[in-house]
C-alpha positions as CSV (number, residue, x, y, z in Angstrom):
1,X,0.1,0.0,0.2
2,X,1.6,3.5,-1.3
3,X,1.5,6.2,0.9
4,X,-1.1,7.6,-0.7
5,X,-3.9,5.5,-0.4
6,X,-2.4,4.8,3.5
7,X,-3.1,8.2,4.4
8,X,-6.4,8.5,2.9
9,X,-7.6,4.9,4.4
10,X,-6.5,6.8,8.2
11,X,-8.2,9.9,7.7
12,X,-11.4,8.2,6.4
13,X,-11.0,5.7,9.8
14,X,-10.4,9.0,11.7
15,X,-13.8,10.0,10.5
16,X,-15.5,7.1,11.2
17,X,-14.1,6.8,14.5
18,X,-15.2,10.8,15.1
19,X,-19.0,11.0,14.1
20,X,-19.5,7.1,16.2
21,X,-17.7,9.5,19.3
22,X,-20.2,12.5,18.2
23,X,-22.8,10.3,17.3
24,X,-22.4,8.7,21.3
25,X,-21.8,12.0,23.0
26,X,-24.7,13.7,21.7
27,X,-26.8,10.3,22.1
28,X,-25.8,10.2,26.1
29,X,-26.7,14.5,26.3
30,X,-29.5,13.6,25.1
31,X,-30.0,10.9,27.0
32,X,-29.6,13.0,30.2
33,X,-31.8,15.9,29.4
34,X,-34.7,13.4,29.0
35,X,-33.9,11.6,32.2
36,X,-33.7,14.9,34.0
37,X,-37.2,15.9,32.1
38,X,-38.7,12.9,32.9
39,X,-37.6,13.0,36.5
40,X,-39.0,16.8,37.0
41,X,-42.3,15.5,35.2
42,X,-42.4,12.5,37.1
43,X,-42.6,10.5,33.9
44,X,-40.5,7.8,33.6
45,X,-41.3,5.5,29.8
46,X,-44.7,4.0,29.7
47,X,-46.0,6.0,33.1
48,X,-49.3,6.9,33.6
49,X,-50.6,11.1,34.1
50,X,-53.5,12.8,34.0
51,X,-55.0,15.9,32.8
52,X,-57.6,17.5,34.7
53,X,-59.5,20.1,33.3
54,X,-62.6,22.0,33.1
55,X,-66.2,21.1,31.5
56,X,-67.1,24.2,29.0
57,X,-70.5,25.5,31.1
58,X,-71.6,26.8,27.7
59,X,-71.5,23.6,26.4
60,X,-74.6,20.6,26.1
61,X,-72.2,18.6,26.0
62,X,-69.1,17.5,27.7
63,X,-66.3,20.4,26.3
64,X,-63.3,21.9,26.8
65,X,-63.0,25.6,26.7
66,X,-60.1,26.9,23.9
67,X,-57.6,28.0,25.8
68,X,-57.7,25.0,28.4
69,X,-57.8,22.6,25.0
70,X,-54.6,24.4,24.0
71,X,-52.9,24.2,27.4
72,X,-53.5,20.6,27.4
73,X,-51.9,20.4,23.7
74,X,-48.7,21.9,25.1
75,X,-48.7,19.4,28.1
76,X,-49.2,16.3,25.9
77,X,-46.2,17.7,23.7
78,X,-44.1,17.0,27.2
79,X,-46.1,13.7,27.8
80,X,-45.1,12.2,24.6
81,X,-41.5,12.9,24.7
82,X,-41.2,11.4,28.1
83,X,-42.9,8.5,26.7
84,X,-45.3,8.8,28.6
85,X,-49.7,8.2,28.7
86,X,-52.3,10.4,29.0
87,X,-55.4,10.4,30.2
88,X,-58.0,13.8,30.2
89,X,-61.0,13.8,32.9
90,X,-63.4,16.8,33.5
91,X,-62.8,17.8,37.1
92,X,-66.1,16.8,38.8
93,X,-65.6,13.0,38.6
94,X,-64.4,10.9,40.8
95,X,-60.9,10.2,40.6
96,X,-58.2,8.7,42.5
97,X,-56.1,10.7,45.1
98,X,-52.8,12.0,44.4
99,X,-49.0,10.7,44.2
100,X,-49.6,7.5,42.7
101,X,-49.5,9.5,38.7
102,X,-48.4,12.6,37.4
103,X,-51.3,14.9,37.9
104,X,-51.9,18.0,35.4
105,X,-54.7,19.8,37.0
106,X,-55.4,23.1,34.9
107,X,-58.6,25.6,35.4
108,X,-60.7,28.4,37.2
109,X,-60.5,27.3,41.2
110,X,-63.9,29.1,41.6
111,X,-65.3,26.4,39.8
112,X,-62.7,23.6,39.5
113,X,-63.6,21.2,42.1
114,X,-60.5,19.1,42.0
115,X,-58.1,21.9,41.7
116,X,-59.8,23.9,44.5
117,X,-59.6,20.8,46.6
118,X,-55.6,20.4,45.8
119,X,-55.2,24.4,46.4
120,X,-56.9,23.9,50.4
121,X,-54.8,20.9,50.8
122,X,-51.6,21.4,48.8
123,X,-51.4,25.0,49.7
124,X,-53.6,26.5,52.5
125,X,-51.5,29.8,52.5
126,X,-53.4,30.7,49.5
127,X,-56.8,31.8,49.2
128,X,-59.3,33.0,46.2
129,X,-62.2,35.3,46.8
130,X,-64.9,33.6,45.7
131,X,-66.4,37.0,44.4
132,X,-69.6,38.9,45.7
133,X,-73.1,38.4,44.6
134,X,-72.7,40.6,41.5
135,X,-69.4,38.3,40.9
136,X,-67.3,41.6,41.8
137,X,-63.6,40.4,43.2
138,X,-64.2,36.8,42.0
139,X,-61.0,34.8,41.4
140,X,-58.8,37.6,43.4
141,X,-55.7,36.1,44.6
142,X,-54.6,36.5,48.4
143,X,-51.4,35.1,49.3
144,X,-48.4,36.5,51.6
145,X,-50.2,39.4,53.0
146,X,-50.9,40.4,49.2
147,X,-53.4,40.9,47.4
148,X,-54.3,40.4,43.2
149,X,-57.2,41.1,42.0
150,X,-57.8,41.1,37.8
151,X,-58.4,43.3,35.6
152,X,-60.1,41.5,32.3
153,X,-58.1,41.6,28.8
154,X,-55.3,43.9,30.6
155,X,-53.6,42.2,34.1
156,X,-55.0,38.4,35.1
157,X,-52.9,36.2,37.4
158,X,-52.4,32.9,37.7
159,X,-50.6,30.1,39.9
160,X,-48.3,28.0,39.0
161,X,-46.8,25.5,41.7
162,X,-44.8,21.7,41.5
163,X,-46.3,19.7,44.1
164,X,-45.2,16.6,46.0
165,X,-48.5,15.2,48.0
166,X,-46.4,12.4,49.5
167,X,-43.2,11.0,49.9
168,X,-41.7,9.4,46.7
169,X,-45.0,9.6,45.6
170,X,-45.8,11.8,41.9
171,X,-45.7,15.2,41.4
172,X,-49.4,17.5,41.0
173,X,-48.6,20.5,38.7
174,X,-51.3,23.4,39.0
175,X,-52.1,25.5,36.6
176,X,-55.1,27.5,38.8
177,X,-55.9,31.0,36.9
178,X,-58.5,33.6,36.9
179,X,-59.6,33.3,33.5
180,X,-58.3,30.4,30.2
181,X,-56.3,32.6,28.7
182,X,-53.7,33.1,31.9
183,X,-54.2,28.8,32.0
184,X,-52.5,28.4,29.0
185,X,-49.9,30.6,30.0
186,X,-48.8,29.0,32.8
187,X,-48.6,26.1,31.0
188,X,-46.6,27.5,28.0
189,X,-44.2,29.0,31.2
190,X,-43.9,25.6,32.6
191,X,-43.2,23.8,29.4
192,X,-40.3,26.7,28.0
193,X,-39.0,26.6,31.1
194,X,-38.9,23.9,32.3
195,X,-34.9,22.8,32.7
196,X,-34.5,26.2,34.3
197,X,-37.4,25.3,36.9
198,X,-36.0,21.8,37.1
199,X,-32.1,23.0,38.1
200,X,-33.5,25.5,40.3
201,X,-36.1,23.6,42.6
202,X,-34.3,20.0,41.7
203,X,-36.1,16.8,40.8
204,X,-37.8,16.5,43.5
205,X,-38.2,19.9,45.0
206,X,-41.6,22.5,45.2
207,X,-42.6,25.8,44.0
208,X,-45.6,28.1,43.3
209,X,-45.1,31.0,41.3
210,X,-47.3,33.7,41.0
211,X,-47.3,35.3,37.2
212,X,-49.0,38.2,35.6
213,X,-50.3,37.8,31.9
214,X,-50.5,41.1,31.0
215,X,-52.6,42.7,27.8
216,X,-54.4,39.3,27.2
217,X,-57.0,41.2,25.0
218,X,-54.0,42.3,22.8
219,X,-51.3,40.0,23.1
220,X,-53.5,36.9,24.3
221,X,-51.1,34.6,26.7
222,X,-47.7,35.6,25.3
223,X,-46.6,38.3,27.6
224,X,-46.2,36.7,31.3
225,X,-43.9,38.4,34.0
226,X,-42.7,36.2,37.4
227,X,-44.4,38.8,40.0
228,X,-43.2,36.8,42.5
229,X,-41.8,33.1,44.0
230,X,-45.1,32.5,46.2
231,X,-43.7,29.1,47.6
232,X,-42.9,29.8,51.4
233,X,-45.9,31.9,51.9
234,X,-48.4,29.5,50.1
235,X,-46.7,26.6,51.7
236,X,-47.6,27.7,55.0
237,X,-50.9,26.7,57.3
238,X,-53.5,29.5,56.5
239,X,-54.1,32.0,59.4
240,X,-57.0,30.6,61.7
241,X,-59.9,33.5,61.0
242,X,-60.5,35.9,63.0
243,X,-57.0,36.6,63.6
244,X,-55.1,40.0,62.9
245,X,-51.3,40.0,62.2
246,X,-50.0,41.8,65.8
247,X,-53.2,41.5,67.6
């Protein structure tokens, strides 16, 4: 074999080895990324989860409000990426307790029974105003000594939470908002920032974020601001009725 042919052979072999090593490294990075995502969402290969949503009160049949349906589609892409399987269930049907499988609970806590139960049991430091007889103040959040009342179409709030109800159990994700567009905004924030949230709070961590949706009348769910991390206040036991700070 002359020198030219030897050089070509060696170069080709080096290219093959380099390509194989690069592919293996890329596959390993992708696998680690997927492992972290599966751990954060509690969705190992072949696992089951449930997406719990509203019934559309304006429809004679069971249907899902448009923004809630789009929010569920965003979650469905995550479930598929993780190699898991999802069931969609309305909020007012009997479901098992939490922790056995990952749950995504999306909706308005003043009308969503299961979401309201999760807030009461898992986030006792959050209060949601049911509104007066005219509906004024409906959906106003109170947490950490502050209240957050919506201005429809201009400023609306939503709570995005990851909670672990029982030790070693699967997580419960909540998107509890004042209007359907806020539910979609919260899910989009979760999906887009899942890697950052997993790094900040850990694969088994809990968090509760208060998000503000700005000018949804013009921008839909696209303009979202983080108001505060209210995890500590939301997880704290609620003050007894009639109690006032400093009294």
